[in-house]
C-alpha angles and dihedrals in degrees: 000000000000112000121226094251096053114115122221119243088248091056089056096046121129111215128201105209113197137166148159091051090159097192093299102146096179092053094044093050092049093048094050091049090051092048090054090050089052091055098250112172099184137035137204136176131213093205145258096104091160139040136077101030136068107254108061097140094045093050091045091050092053095050094042094047091050089057087233114178107239141175126214120267126199093255090049086056096045094048096047095048131074096215124126112267114245128178098005125132116255090253094050092046094050093047092047094052091046092049094049089060093052102047120088119233089254090054092052092046091053091051093047091053095055114114123236092232135021137189119219131173093332097316133084141224133214132160101218123356134343095219093061108003095171094054096067098227119173127240107211100144144025093266093060089043090054090061091056092046088061088065099037112113097176130065091240130035124177122208142167135181099113094062087223118120104226131147122212122198129197121198118120087344139001118264136156150165146146119323143190103183132341140159121248105232127208116261094032133092124221128202105189130188110207096201123231131303096196106028118018115193102189097090094266112106094201119103114262134211137146135239118215110196105195093191091057096030085228130144119201130185113222127198119199131190118227139170099285092170091058092050091049092048091053091050091053093045090052091052092241121147113275117268114251116249116246113267126202117255115267115258090244092058094044091052091049091052093049093047094049099047101048 
């Protein structure tokens, strides 16, 4: 007979939470290898599997064949639709049109059927914001995070879209900043950006993802080296726009992060 203090296998799961893969096969492969080394038993994705880089079908196949729970990102939507592209940067537009030509109808159908939000093992996933997940708004500060907290029904929600690994916390107030590892405490809500596997934008070129250890209630940011030169070579060979070089964070953002995590 199971005693009252036994924990279910799901409650002791260790999730690798990744997102913004953006068709970067080298980065995705490196992240999954690192997650296995870290003992991750489950996986989830906050969207944008495709776009920008040269291996959309391969990355989609890996995530789909793993049965990885995933929400829809804006590039997943753009690349699986046939609509005219409005308001995108020249790089995003070129990559979207190129990707549309290389995905099979079944690939596009799978992407179209992804939900904007998902609930897993007591936590939730969204690509952009919880208040309007289909509008692709950006969460760059605590004020934008506060709007999502109003719709957050779980203690922890993971998101992406900005490619910046930042954690926001709501208790008596909303605060946030950069993180390496912290414990999710009862009575608080956490809105956590896991960074980007395929295209980090925080000045660190290494792939980023997060590990959520449900047994410890801990969330850890991981950075993983991968073959950047190979990814860049594939982009050039495909005729896609060059990938931007990583830039250091602005001083304003760095100061915000330091102030909010003391």
